[in-house]
C-alpha positions as CSV (number, residue, x, y, z in Angstrom):
1,M,-127.6,-37.4,87.3
2,A,-127.4,-34.6,84.7
3,V,-126.0,-36.9,82.1
4,L,-129.1,-39.2,82.4
5,V,-131.5,-36.2,82.2
6,S,-129.8,-34.7,79.4
7,L,-129.5,-38.0,77.4
8,T,-133.1,-38.6,78.1
9,C,-134.2,-35.2,76.9
10,L,-132.2,-35.7,73.7
11,L,-133.6,-39.1,72.9
12,V,-137.1,-38.1,73.5
13,G,-136.7,-34.9,71.4
14,A,-135.2,-37.0,68.7
15,A,-138.1,-39.6,68.8
16,L,-140.7,-37.0,68.8
17,S,-139.3,-35.3,65.9
18,V,-138.8,-38.4,63.8
19,Q,-142.3,-39.8,64.5
20,A,-144.2,-36.5,63.9
21,G,-144.7,-37.6,60.1
22,R,-146.8,-40.4,61.3
23,Y,-149.4,-38.3,62.9
24,P,-150.5,-35.3,60.5
25,A,-152.9,-33.7,63.0
26,W,-150.0,-33.5,65.8
27,T,-147.0,-32.8,63.3
28,A,-146.3,-29.3,64.4
29,R,-147.0,-30.0,68.0
30,M,-144.6,-32.9,68.0
31,E,-141.9,-31.1,66.3
32,T,-142.3,-28.3,68.7
33,A,-142.0,-30.6,71.6
34,G,-139.2,-32.5,70.2
35,G,-137.3,-29.0,69.6
36,V,-138.0,-28.0,73.2
37,A,-136.7,-31.3,74.4
38,L,-133.4,-31.3,72.4
39,V,-132.7,-27.6,73.5
40,A,-133.6,-28.6,77.0
41,G,-131.2,-31.5,76.9
42,L,-128.4,-29.5,75.4
43,A,-129.1,-26.8,78.4
44,V,-128.8,-29.5,80.9
45,I,-125.4,-30.4,79.4
46,G,-124.2,-26.8,79.4
47,V,-125.2,-26.3,83.1
48,G,-123.5,-29.6,83.9
49,L,-120.4,-28.5,82.5
50,N,-120.6,-25.1,84.0
51,I,-121.1,-26.6,87.3
52,S,-118.2,-29.2,87.0
53,V,-115.5,-26.6,86.1
């Protein structure tokens, strides 16, 4: 389950960051949300590794 959540967070974060240039009024918000999603995805991976060891 953690794998799916982390993968989803990583993909959504990357998609938001890439598409931010298409919406100039929302660029900063989309890049921030994408960064938060990427960090959350990496944190879920780290927690999953910590629990599995």
